KEVEXMI-906441 format. One line per field, with one value per residue: residue number from 1; residue in one letter; x, y, z of N, C-alpha, C in turn. Coordinates in steps of 0.1 Angstrom, whole numbers, m for minus. Example, Ala and Ser with C-alpha at 12.3 -4.5 7.8 and 13.67 -1.06 7.14 Angstrom:
<zapas>
num <- 1 2
residuo <- A S
n.px <- 132 128
n.py <- m57 m22
n.pz <- 78 71
ca.px <- 123 137
ca.py <- m45 m11
ca.pz <- 78 71
c.px <- 132 129
c.py <- m33 0
c.pz <- 78 79
</zapas>
This chain:
<zapas>
num <- 1 2 3 4 5 6 7 8 9 10 11 12 13 14 15 16 17 18 19 20 21 22 23 24 25 26 27 28 29 30 31 32 33 34 35 36 37 38 39 40 41 42 43 44 45 46 47 48 49 50 51 52 53 54 55 56 57 58 59 60 61 62 63 64 65 66 67 68 69 70 71 72 73 74 75 76 77 78 79 80 81 82 83 84 85 86 87 88 89 90 91 92 93 94 95 96 97 98 99 100 101 102 103 104 105 106 107 108 109 110 111 112 113 114 115 116 117 118 119 120 121 122 123 124 125 126 127 128 129 130 131 132 133 134 135 136 137 138 139 140 141 142 143 144 145 146 147 148 149 150 151 152 153 154 155 156 157 158 159 160 161 162 163 164 165 166 167 168 169 170 171 172 173 174 175 176 177 178 179 180 181 182 183 184 185 186 187 188 189 190 191 192 193 194 195 196 197 198 199 200 201 202 203 204 205 206 207 208 209 210 211 212 213 214 215 216 217 218 219 220 221 222 223 224 225 226 227 228 229 230 231 232 233 234 235 236 237 238 239 240 241 242 243 244 245 246 247 248 249 250 251 252 253 254 255 256 257 258 259 260 261 262 263 264 265 266 267 268 269 270 271 272 273 274 275 276 277 278 279 280 281 282 283 284 285 286 287 288 289 290 291 292 293 294 295 296 297 298 299 300 301 302 303 304 305 306 307 308 309 310 311 312 313 314 315 316 317 318 319 320 321 322 323 324 325 326 327 328 329 330 331 332 333 334 335 336 337 338 339 340 341 342 343 344 345 346 347 348 349 350 351 352 353 354 355 356 357 358 359 360 361 362 363 364 365 366 367 368 369 370 371 372 373 374 375 376 377 378 379 380 381 382 383 384 385 386 387 388 389 390 391 392 393 394 395 396 397 398 399 400 401 402 403 404 405 406 407 408 409 410 411 412 413 414 415 416 417 418 419 420 421 422 423 424 425 426 427 428 429 430 431 432 433 434 435 436 437 438 439 440 441 442 443 444 445 446 447 448 449 450 451 452 453 454
residuo <- M T T T A Q S R P G A A R P P A A D S L A S S N P T I A A Y D N K A R I K A I I G S S S G N L V E W Y D F Y A Y A F T A I Y F K D V F F P G A D P T V Q L I N T A A V F A I G F L M R P I G G W V F G R V A D R Y G R K T S M L I S V M M M C A G S L V I A I L P T Y A Q I G I F A P V L L L L A R M A Q G L S V G G E Y G T S A T Y M S E V A L K G K R G F Y G S F Q Y V T L I G G Q L L A S L V V V L V T L S L D D K A M T A W G W R I P F F I G A A A A V V A L Y L R R S L H E T S T A E T R T S R E A G S M A S I W R N H R R A F L T V L G Y T A G G S L I F Y T F T T Y M Q K Y L V N T T H M D K K T A N L V M T A V L F T Y M V A Q P F F G M F A D K F G R K T A M L L F G G L T T L L T V P L L H A I A D A Q N P I V A Y L L I T A A L M C V S F Y T S I S G L V K A E M F P A E V R A L G V G L S Y A I A N A I F G G S A E F V A L T F K E A G Y E T T F Y W Y V T A M C A V A F L V S L Q M P D S R R S G Y L Q G D G T A
n.px <- m3 m4 m9 m21 m11 m9 m30 m39 m56 m31 m11 22 44 61 59 78 98 78 97 114 132 122 101 106 119 138 154 164 183 201 237 266 277 257 239 253 256 229 225 242 227 203 208 224 205 197 214 215 190 195 216 206 184 198 215 201 198 224 230 213 221 231 211 192 184 177 153 138 138 148 139 151 179 178 153 149 164 151 129 136 146 121 110 126 116 91 96 103 79 61 72 57 37 47 59 34 23 42 51 25 24 48 43 19 28 53 83 105 93 85 109 120 102 103 132 131 111 124 145 133 125 153 160 142 143 172 169 152 137 141 129 129 124 101 86 65 55 80 90 70 70 95 89 71 90 105 82 81 103 103 84 96 120 105 93 112 132 116 109 135 149 134 138 164 167 152 167 192 217 209 220 240 226 224 252 249 224 234 241 223 224 249 250 230 246 263 254 247 275 288 270 278 304 306 291 314 332 326 321 349 354 344 335 318 301 293 288 262 246 246 259 251 232 245 253 222 224 239 228 204 214 230 208 199 219 211 189 191 207 188 171 180 174 165 127 118 96 68 45 20 17 20 m9 m23 m49 m46 m24 m5 m22 m33 m52 m51 m26 m32 m48 m37 m11 m4 6 36 38 37 57 78 74 84 110 120 116 130 157 158 159 181 200 200 206 230 241 231 226 246 267 261 257 286 295 279 275 298 315 332 353 337 349 366 345 330 353 357 330 327 349 339 314 329 339 319 302 316 318 296 291 307 291 268 277 284 256 246 260 253 228 199 182 200 219 199 192 217 221 198 201 232 228 213 226 247 245 237 262 280 270 276 304 313 304 321 346 378 394 398 403 395 367 363 363 347 319 323 322 296 280 288 279 250 254 248 220 215 230 212 186 168 167 158 133 119 119 97 73 53 56 36 25 50 70 52 46 72 82 62 59 83 84 65 75 102 96 84 100 127 129 125 141 164 153 138 162 172 155 151 177 176 158 172 174 194 203 180 172 191 184 157 164 178 157 138 158 157 131 133 149 132 111 125 131 107 104 107 128 150 166 148 123 108 99 115 130 139 144 141 164 197
n.py <- m31 m58 m90 m112 m137 m135 m130 m154 m178 m190 m189 m191 m184 m158 m129 m112 m87 m60 m28 m14 7 23 34 44 73 80 59 52 73 62 60 39 43 56 33 18 32 31 4 0 17 3 m19 m16 m12 m39 m54 m42 m51 m79 m78 m70 m90 m114 m107 m109 m138 m144 m132 m142 m162 m150 m132 m147 m153 m129 m121 m148 m159 m183 m204 m239 m240 m251 m247 m220 m213 m227 m211 m182 m193 m197 m172 m163 m177 m170 m146 m155 m168 m144 m133 m142 m127 m100 m100 m97 m75 m55 m61 m53 m24 m19 m22 m4 19 24 13 26 39 14 4 21 23 m2 m5 15 5 m20 m7 8 m18 m31 m10 m11 m34 m29 m10 m22 m31 m52 m87 m83 m63 m55 m74 m97 m83 m80 m103 m99 m75 m83 m101 m87 m70 m86 m95 m74 m71 m92 m91 m67 m78 m100 m82 m69 m84 m91 m66 m54 m70 m69 m42 m41 m58 m43 m19 m29 m34 m41 m72 m75 m82 m102 m101 m79 m85 m105 m92 m87 m114 m112 m89 m101 m122 m109 m95 m115 m123 m97 m94 m116 m110 m87 m94 m110 m90 m76 m98 m103 m80 m81 m97 m121 m118 m92 m91 m105 m88 m63 m60 m76 m56 m38 m49 m45 m19 m7 m19 m5 20 15 10 36 53 35 42 71 65 52 72 88 75 67 60 32 17 32 56 46 18 18 29 11 m14 m37 m33 m46 m70 m99 m115 m110 m118 m146 m153 m144 m152 m179 m199 m192 m181 m207 m218 m202 m207 m235 m236 m216 m233 m256 m242 m225 m241 m258 m238 m228 m250 m254 m229 m215 m236 m253 m243 m256 m282 m290 m287 m306 m331 m336 m328 m310 m283 m255 m228 m235 m244 m220 m202 m217 m215 m187 m182 m198 m187 m161 m166 m176 m155 m137 m153 m147 m126 m137 m160 m148 m135 m160 m163 m145 m152 m178 m184 m177 m202 m222 m218 m226 m252 m265 m258 m274 m297 m303 m303 m322 m342 m343 m338 m356 m372 m353 m341 m364 m366 m343 m351 m367 m352 m346 m328 m291 m274 m294 m295 m271 m271 m290 m276 m253 m263 m274 m249 m235 m250 m244 m214 m212 m206 m188 m162 m155 m156 m136 m120 m143 m149 m122 m119 m133 m121 m97 m55 m41 m61 m74 m72 m77 m104 m114 m111 m123 m149 m159 m155 m173 m201 m195 m192 m217 m237 m230 m216 m236 m254 m260 m268 m291 m308 m310 m324 m347 m358 m361 m379 m402 m407 m389 m391 m393 m366 m354 m367 m357 m331 m336 m342 m322 m306 m317 m313 m286 m291 m301 m284 m261 m270 m263 m237 m204 m198 m171 m159 m159 m150 m129 m105 m81 m53 m47 m72 m94 m112 m123
n.pz <- m267 m265 m286 m310 m307 m280 m266 m261 m244 m218 m237 m245 m260 m268 m291 m313 m299 m284 m286 m263 m265 m286 m278 m253 m250 m232 m221 m247 m253 m236 m229 m226 m201 m186 m186 m170 m145 m142 m135 m113 m96 m91 m84 m61 m41 m41 m30 m2 4 6 22 49 52 55 77 99 103 110 130 149 168 188 201 206 231 242 232 230 260 289 275 264 247 220 214 216 194 174 177 167 144 130 131 110 89 83 71 44 38 35 12 m13 m10 m8 m35 m51 m40 m46 m73 m86 m79 m94 m121 m124 m113 m118 m124 m107 m85 m72 m63 m46 m26 m14 m5 10 30 42 53 74 86 95 111 133 143 152 174 191 223 246 257 286 288 277 278 260 238 228 214 197 180 169 150 135 123 108 93 76 64 50 32 16 5 m10 m30 m41 m58 m80 m91 m93 m111 m135 m138 m144 m168 m187 m187 m196 m224 m257 m264 m245 m225 m205 m193 m181 m164 m147 m126 m106 m92 m87 m67 m48 m39 m28 m8 12 17 27 47 64 67 81 106 113 119 138 159 165 174 196 230 239 257 254 230 228 248 234 212 186 175 161 131 124 126 109 80 83 75 54 38 33 18 m5 m12 m19 m41 m60 m63 m82 m108 m141 m150 m164 m174 m193 m199 m213 m205 m179 m178 m191 m193 m185 m169 m143 m133 m122 m131 m158 m164 m157 m176 m200 m199 m187 m193 m195 m168 m154 m163 m154 m127 m124 m131 m113 m88 m90 m93 m69 m47 m52 m50 m25 m9 m18 m4 20 36 29 48 74 67 60 89 103 87 72 94 99 116 130 125 104 85 80 68 43 32 30 11 m13 m18 m23 m47 m63 m68 m83 m105 m117 m139 m158 m166 m172 m199 m212 m215 m232 m256 m266 m263 m236 m234 m239 m220 m196 m202 m196 m170 m160 m168 m160 m134 m127 m134 m114 m85 m67 m68 m59 m36 m20 m24 m11 17 20 20 34 34 35 10 m10 m3 m9 m36 m45 m37 m50 m75 m79 m75 m97 m118 m111 m117 m145 m142 m119 m130 m149 m136 m134 m159 m176 m169 m170 m197 m207 m202 m211 m209 m194 m173 m165 m139 m121 m131 m134 m104 m85 m95 m90 m62 m51 m56 m45 m18 m12 m18 m20 5 25 23 40 62 54 46 70 83 71 76 102 105 96 68 51 24 11 7 m12 m35 m40 m43 m69 m81 m84 m97 m122 m132 m136 m158 m178 m182 m189 m214 m231 m226 m244 m270 m265 m284 m309 m300 m279 m251 m247 m255 m291 m312 m301 m304 m289
ca.px <- 7 m8 m10 m33 m4 m5 m41 m48 m53 m21 0 38 58 59 59 89 94 79 107 113 139 116 91 108 132 152 161 167 194 215 253 269 282 243 233 263 251 215 231 246 216 193 216 228 192 193 226 212 178 202 225 196 177 207 222 191 204 240 235 202 226 234 201 178 182 172 136 130 145 142 135 160 188 175 136 153 170 137 119 143 145 107 108 133 110 80 103 99 64 56 76 48 28 56 58 21 19 55 48 14 31 60 38 11 33 66 99 114 87 86 122 123 92 109 143 124 106 138 152 127 126 163 160 134 152 184 166 139 137 143 117 132 120 85 77 60 58 92 90 59 74 106 80 63 98 104 72 81 115 101 76 105 127 100 88 127 135 107 112 148 152 125 144 178 165 147 176 204 220 209 233 245 213 229 261 241 212 239 245 214 230 261 246 223 254 273 244 250 289 288 266 288 318 304 293 328 342 320 325 363 361 337 335 303 292 291 276 246 241 241 266 239 224 253 247 212 224 246 218 195 223 231 195 196 227 206 177 196 214 180 162 183 173 149 120 119 81 62 30 12 21 12 m22 m31 m61 m39 m12 m4 m32 m28 m61 m44 m15 m34 m54 m31 7 m5 20 48 39 39 70 89 75 89 126 122 114 146 170 159 162 196 208 200 213 249 250 230 228 259 278 257 262 299 297 269 276 315 323 344 348 327 355 369 332 329 362 353 319 331 357 330 303 335 339 305 295 326 317 279 293 311 280 257 283 282 243 247 267 249 215 195 177 210 221 191 192 229 217 192 205 244 226 204 236 259 238 241 278 285 270 283 319 312 303 336 360 382 403 388 406 386 353 358 363 332 312 324 316 282 278 291 265 237 255 240 207 214 236 202 175 157 162 147 117 111 119 88 62 51 59 24 26 64 72 40 46 86 82 51 61 96 86 59 84 113 93 80 112 140 127 123 155 173 143 136 173 174 144 154 189 175 150 181 175 200 204 167 172 199 175 146 171 182 142 134 165 150 121 136 155 120 106 136 131 96 107 108 144 149 172 139 111 112 92 124 134 144 136 143 179 204
ca.py <- m37 m73 m94 m124 m150 m134 m130 m168 m184 m200 m187 m190 m183 m143 m126 m104 m76 m46 m17 m4 18 32 38 52 80 85 49 49 80 56 54 27 51 57 21 12 38 29 m9 2 23 m3 m35 m11 m18 m53 m57 m37 m59 m90 m81 m70 m99 m123 m103 m118 m154 m148 m131 m148 m170 m141 m124 m157 m151 m115 m122 m158 m160 m192 m219 m247 m235 m257 m244 m206 m214 m228 m197 m175 m199 m197 m156 m160 m186 m161 m138 m162 m170 m130 m131 m139 m112 m86 m101 m94 m60 m48 m60 m41 m11 m15 m23 6 31 27 4 35 38 4 4 30 20 m16 m3 20 m7 m29 2 5 m31 m34 2 m16 m48 m25 m7 m28 m33 m67 m94 m81 m48 m50 m86 m104 m72 m79 m112 m101 m68 m87 m111 m77 m62 m96 m95 m63 m73 m103 m82 m57 m86 m104 m73 m61 m93 m89 m51 m49 m80 m61 m28 m45 m64 m32 m8 m35 m29 m56 m82 m78 m85 m115 m93 m66 m91 m113 m82 m89 m124 m105 m83 m110 m128 m101 m92 m125 m121 m88 m98 m124 m102 m75 m100 m118 m82 m73 m105 m100 m69 m75 m109 m130 m111 m77 m94 m110 m78 m52 m61 m81 m46 m34 m48 m37 m2 m8 m20 7 31 15 11 53 53 30 50 84 61 51 84 93 63 72 50 22 13 38 60 40 4 20 32 0 m18 m50 m31 m53 m76 m110 m119 m108 m130 m161 m156 m145 m157 m184 m210 m185 m180 m218 m223 m197 m217 m248 m235 m214 m242 m263 m234 m219 m253 m261 m227 m225 m265 m249 m217 m211 m251 m258 m244 m266 m296 m292 m289 m318 m344 m339 m328 m300 m275 m243 m218 m240 m242 m206 m201 m224 m211 m173 m186 m204 m175 m148 m171 m179 m139 m129 m158 m145 m118 m144 m168 m142 m135 m170 m167 m137 m157 m192 m182 m180 m216 m233 m220 m230 m265 m270 m259 m283 m313 m306 m303 m335 m355 m343 m330 m367 m376 m340 m340 m377 m360 m333 m357 m373 m347 m343 m316 m280 m273 m303 m293 m257 m272 m294 m270 m244 m271 m273 m241 m233 m255 m233 m202 m212 m204 m175 m154 m150 m156 m125 m119 m151 m145 m109 m120 m140 m113 m79 m48 m40 m74 m78 m69 m87 m120 m119 m111 m134 m163 m162 m153 m187 m209 m194 m195 m231 m247 m222 m214 m252 m265 m264 m277 m303 m314 m315 m332 m363 m362 m366 m395 m413 m406 m380 m391 m388 m350 m355 m371 m347 m319 m337 m347 m308 m299 m325 m309 m273 m290 m302 m273 m254 m276 m259 m223 m200 m191 m155 m159 m158 m142 m125 m92 m72 m44 m52 m82 m107 m119 m123
ca.pz <- m268 m268 m301 m310 m300 m264 m259 m263 m227 m215 m244 m235 m268 m275 m305 m314 m287 m284 m288 m251 m269 m292 m269 m243 m255 m220 m219 m260 m255 m225 m234 m213 m189 m180 m180 m158 m133 m138 m130 m97 m85 m90 m76 m48 m32 m42 m21 12 7 8 33 58 54 61 91 108 102 114 147 155 178 200 202 211 248 245 229 237 275 295 266 259 239 208 215 214 179 166 174 159 128 127 126 99 79 81 62 32 39 31 m1 m24 m9 m16 m50 m56 m39 m52 m88 m92 m78 m104 m133 m123 m110 m122 m113 m99 m73 m61 m58 m36 m15 m9 0 27 40 45 60 83 94 102 122 141 150 158 184 197 235 249 264 301 288 273 278 250 227 221 198 188 174 160 140 126 115 99 79 67 56 38 20 7 m3 m17 m37 m47 m67 m91 m96 m98 m124 m141 m142 m148 m179 m192 m188 m207 m240 m265 m269 m233 m213 m196 m185 m171 m154 m138 m115 m97 m82 m80 m57 m39 m30 m20 5 20 22 36 62 74 69 94 120 119 122 151 170 165 185 209 238 237 268 245 219 236 252 226 199 177 170 152 118 117 124 95 73 79 70 39 31 31 6 m17 m15 m24 m56 m64 m65 m94 m117 m150 m152 m178 m177 m202 m194 m220 m204 m168 m176 m199 m184 m180 m160 m129 m133 m120 m139 m171 m165 m159 m190 m215 m199 m179 m194 m188 m154 m149 m170 m141 m110 m125 m134 m100 m77 m87 m94 m55 m39 m52 m47 m11 m7 m18 0 35 41 30 64 84 60 65 101 107 78 68 104 101 129 126 119 92 75 77 58 34 28 22 m3 m21 m20 m31 m60 m73 m69 m92 m117 m124 m151 m171 m170 m181 m211 m219 m219 m241 m269 m268 m256 m223 m234 m237 m202 m185 m202 m193 m157 m153 m170 m152 m115 m122 m131 m108 m75 m57 m64 m55 m23 m15 m24 1 29 24 21 49 31 33 m2 m15 m2 m16 m47 m49 m35 m62 m89 m78 m78 m112 m127 m107 m122 m158 m139 m116 m138 m160 m135 m134 m174 m186 m163 m177 m212 m209 m198 m215 m199 m186 m161 m162 m127 m115 m135 m122 m87 m80 m99 m82 m47 m44 m57 m37 m6 m10 m20 m15 20 31 16 51 74 47 44 83 87 64 81 119 103 91 54 47 11 4 4 m23 m44 m40 m49 m81 m92 m90 m108 m133 m135 m141 m170 m183 m182 m197 m230 m233 m227 m261 m272 m264 m299 m319 m297 m264 m252 m242 m268 m301 m323 m292 m301 m275
c.px <- 8 m12 m20 m29 m6 m20 m49 m44 m41 m8 14 46 54 63 73 86 90 93 110 118 132 105 90 123 143 159 172 182 204 228 254 275 268 238 242 256 236 216 232 237 209 200 224 214 193 206 223 199 185 210 214 188 184 217 211 196 215 240 223 208 228 220 189 177 173 154 129 140 141 141 152 170 182 162 141 155 160 128 126 141 130 104 115 125 98 86 100 85 56 62 64 40 35 58 46 20 31 52 38 17 39 53 28 14 48 75 104 109 88 98 124 113 100 124 142 118 117 143 146 128 138 166 151 139 165 180 151 144 135 131 116 123 105 79 75 58 71 98 82 64 87 96 75 74 105 97 76 94 113 93 82 114 118 96 102 133 128 111 124 154 145 136 159 176 161 160 192 204 214 219 241 240 218 239 254 233 223 241 236 220 243 257 237 233 264 267 248 267 290 282 272 301 317 301 306 334 339 322 339 364 352 337 320 296 284 280 261 241 236 251 259 234 232 251 236 214 230 237 210 201 228 220 192 205 219 197 180 201 202 172 165 182 162 144 121 108 76 49 21 9 16 m1 m29 m39 m57 m27 m11 m16 m29 m37 m57 m32 m20 m42 m48 m15 3 5 33 50 42 50 83 88 82 102 129 121 130 156 170 166 176 207 207 205 225 252 245 230 239 268 272 260 275 303 289 274 293 322 335 341 339 334 359 358 331 336 362 341 322 339 348 323 311 334 329 301 304 325 303 284 298 299 269 264 282 264 241 249 259 233 210 188 189 214 212 191 206 228 206 197 222 239 218 211 244 256 239 252 284 285 275 297 322 314 317 347 366 391 394 391 395 370 347 357 352 321 307 321 303 277 280 279 253 238 251 228 208 219 221 189 167 155 154 132 111 112 103 76 60 52 47 21 40 71 62 45 61 84 71 54 74 94 77 68 95 108 90 93 124 141 128 134 162 164 142 151 176 167 149 170 186 165 159 184 178 200 192 169 180 190 161 151 172 167 138 143 158 139 124 142 144 111 112 133 118 98 109 122 142 157 163 124 115 101 98 127 140 138 139 153 186 209
c.py <- m55 m75 m106 m135 m149 m133 m144 m173 m195 m197 m184 m185 m170 m141 m118 m93 m66 m40 m9 6 25 38 47 59 81 70 47 57 73 53 41 33 54 45 17 17 32 15 m8 10 12 m18 m30 m15 m33 m55 m54 m48 m71 m90 m80 m81 m113 m119 m110 m132 m154 m141 m136 m156 m164 m134 m134 m159 m139 m119 m137 m162 m176 m202 m229 m243 m233 m247 m228 m206 m218 m218 m187 m181 m196 m182 m155 m167 m174 m151 m145 m165 m152 m127 m130 m128 m99 m86 m97 m78 m51 m48 m54 m28 m7 m15 m10 20 34 17 13 37 26 0 13 27 8 m13 4 14 m18 m18 2 m8 m35 m21 m6 m24 m41 m21 m13 m33 m52 m73 m90 m67 m43 m65 m93 m95 m76 m87 m107 m88 m73 m95 m97 m69 m73 m98 m86 m63 m82 m95 m75 m68 m94 m94 m66 m72 m89 m80 m48 m61 m75 m48 m31 m48 m54 m19 m16 m34 m45 m63 m80 m76 m93 m111 m88 m77 m98 m105 m81 m102 m118 m99 m90 m118 m121 m97 m101 m126 m111 m88 m104 m119 m94 m81 m105 m106 m76 m83 m106 m90 m69 m93 m112 m122 m99 m80 m98 m96 m69 m53 m66 m66 m40 m36 m47 m23 0 m9 m8 20 29 15 30 55 45 37 64 77 61 63 92 86 70 57 40 21 29 43 49 25 8 22 22 m7 m29 m48 m37 m61 m91 m121 m120 m117 m145 m165 m154 m150 m166 m195 m203 m185 m197 m222 m216 m204 m228 m248 m229 m227 m254 m254 m228 m229 m256 m248 m226 m237 m258 m238 m217 m223 m255 m255 m252 m281 m299 m294 m304 m332 m346 m336 m320 m289 m262 m230 m220 m238 m230 m201 m206 m220 m195 m175 m188 m191 m162 m153 m173 m166 m136 m138 m155 m136 m128 m155 m159 m138 m149 m173 m157 m141 m168 m189 m185 m196 m227 m233 m228 m247 m272 m266 m271 m298 m314 m309 m317 m343 m355 m340 m344 m369 m364 m341 m355 m372 m352 m337 m359 m364 m342 m329 m302 m274 m278 m300 m283 m260 m280 m288 m259 m250 m270 m262 m232 m236 m247 m219 m201 m207 m191 m165 m147 m149 m148 m120 m128 m152 m131 m108 m123 m133 m97 m72 m43 m50 m81 m80 m79 m102 m126 m124 m123 m145 m167 m163 m167 m197 m208 m192 m209 m240 m242 m222 m226 m258 m268 m271 m292 m314 m319 m323 m348 m368 m369 m376 m402 m413 m396 m378 m390 m375 m348 m359 m361 m336 m322 m339 m330 m300 m305 m321 m293 m276 m293 m294 m262 m258 m273 m245 m220 m194 m179 m153 m153 m149 m137 m108 m78 m65 m53 m65 m94 m117 m116 m109
c.pz <- m271 m285 m301 m303 m284 m257 m259 m249 m227 m227 m233 m246 m272 m284 m305 m306 m294 m282 m275 m258 m278 m283 m254 m243 m247 m222 m234 m259 m240 m234 m223 m203 m181 m178 m169 m146 m130 m128 m113 m89 m84 m79 m62 m37 m31 m31 m5 12 13 22 48 59 60 74 102 111 111 128 155 170 192 207 209 224 247 242 232 251 281 289 267 247 223 208 209 198 171 162 166 143 124 121 113 87 78 69 46 28 31 17 m10 m23 m14 m28 m56 m56 m46 m67 m93 m89 m90 m120 m133 m120 m116 m113 m104 m83 m63 m57 m49 m24 m6 m5 13 37 48 54 75 93 103 113 134 151 160 171 197 212 236 254 279 302 286 274 262 239 221 212 188 176 163 148 131 119 103 88 71 59 47 26 12 1 m15 m31 m46 m56 m81 m99 m102 m109 m133 m149 m151 m161 m188 m198 m196 m218 m245 m269 m257 m220 m205 m188 m177 m161 m150 m123 m100 m87 m78 m67 m43 m31 m22 m9 15 25 31 48 71 78 79 106 126 125 138 163 172 177 198 215 235 247 260 238 218 241 245 214 183 169 159 138 112 116 110 85 67 74 56 29 28 19 m7 m19 m22 m40 m64 m70 m79 m108 m125 m147 m164 m185 m187 m196 m199 m214 m186 m165 m183 m186 m178 m165 m145 m126 m133 m131 m155 m174 m167 m174 m198 m213 m188 m182 m191 m173 m146 m150 m158 m130 m116 m125 m116 m91 m81 m83 m77 m46 m41 m48 m33 m4 m7 m12 12 42 43 45 72 80 66 79 105 101 75 83 103 109 122 120 104 80 71 67 47 25 23 11 m11 m28 m29 m45 m69 m74 m82 m105 m127 m137 m163 m176 m178 m197 m218 m226 m235 m256 m273 m264 m245 m227 m233 m222 m193 m189 m197 m174 m150 m156 m162 m137 m112 m124 m118 m91 m65 m61 m57 m38 m13 m15 m11 12 31 24 31 48 30 17 m11 m14 m12 m26 m56 m48 m50 m74 m91 m81 m90 m121 m127 m113 m137 m153 m133 m122 m147 m155 m138 m149 m180 m178 m171 m191 m215 m206 m205 m206 m188 m174 m161 m149 m117 m116 m129 m110 m83 m82 m88 m68 m42 m47 m48 m22 m1 m10 m16 1 29 30 32 61 66 48 61 91 84 71 94 118 101 76 49 30 5 m1 m8 m37 m48 m47 m65 m88 m93 m102 m122 m138 m142 m153 m180 m188 m189 m214 m233 m233 m243 m258 m275 m278 m308 m313 m281 m262 m245 m259 m277 m308 m313 m292 m287 m272
</zapas>
C-alpha cells in the first residue's frame, strides 16, 4: 500500500490515492441509499457518544451535593468540573487504543466497542449510589465512569471520521463527512433539551434527589439503539490493510507520516479551541461578561447551536466544490481576523437577537473547518494507519486546547485580563491558517479512493 513518497520520514504529501472502491467490493457496490444508511448508522453512535458526554455537564449542578457533600458550592462545582476534565484527558488514550483496534480489527469493531463503553459509563452514573450510601467510593466510581466515557469519545471521533470518509461517494465526501459534526452538535443540543424538559417536569428538590439520573438512563438506552444500527454496517477496511505490518502502528506514523500528523495537530489545536470558545464556553460568557440572565443565555445558545448544526452540510458541499484546502484557509483566515472584534461585540450586545447573530457569524467561520474536520484528517493517512492517525492527533490537540478553553478563559477573566484570551484564540487560529497553507490539496492528492479529486 505504501509508496516511495510515503516511506520518507516526515513525508506529508500523499500520492494519488489507493482505490477503496476497487479493493473493497462491498463498498464499491454501495448505492446512494446504502451509503446514507451507513452514514446514519455510524453517525447515530456519534450523536449518542456526545449526548452522554455532555449530559454530565448539564446535570452537574444538580448532583454536586450527592457526590461532594459538605463543601462550599464553588468547591463542589470545581470538583465536578475536574471530573468532567478527566474525560478530556482520557481522549488521547482512547484515540490511541481505538485507533489501533480500528486499523487492526476493523472500523466496525472499534465503533461497536466504543458505543458499548459509553453505554456502560452512562448506566453506571445513572445507578451510582450516593456519597451518603457508600462514602468515598461514590465520587471514585463517578470518576471511573467518566474515564470510561472519555476513552470512548476519544476513540469515537477518529473511527467514525475514518468510516464516514471511506464510505462517502467521491465528489460528495464533504457533504457526507459533515454529518459527523451535525451529530456532534446534535448530541449537545439533545442533552440540553432533555435536561430542560426534565427540569420543567420536576422541582429542584426532585431534580437533586433523583431527577438528574434520567438523562443518563436515556443515554444508555440510546446507546443500545446505536449499537443495533451499527451491527448492520459493512466494514470499510480490507483484510490486506488490517494484516499489514504497519497496521495501527504509531511508529509507522511517526516514521512515514510525521508531517501529516503534526499538520493535523496544528489545525486541530486552533479548531478545537475556537469551537469550544463559541459553543460550551459562550453560555457562561453571555452570563458573566455580557450580563445576560441564564434563561435568555440558554435560549440564545440553543438557537445558535441549532443553526450551526443545520449549516454543516452546506459548508461540506462548499468544500466539495472548491476544495478542502480552500475551506481550511478560509477558516484560518476569517477566524484570525474576526475573533477579537466578534468577542468584543458580543460582550457589548444587550439584545439577545444581536448576540445570536454575532455568535452565529463566528460559528459560520468555524464551519469551514468543522464541516470537513474528520475528512481532511482522513485524507492525509493511508488506510492501514488512518484511524490511529486521525484519532490520536485529534485527541491530543483537543484535550490540550479544546478541553482547557473554558478554564483558560475564566482564569484570564478572574485575573482581570479577559481580552488576553481573545488574542490567545486568535493566535491559535493564525497557527491553523499557517498550517493549512502547508497541507496538501485533496483535489490533486489524497489517500482516499479515486484519484484524490474532491
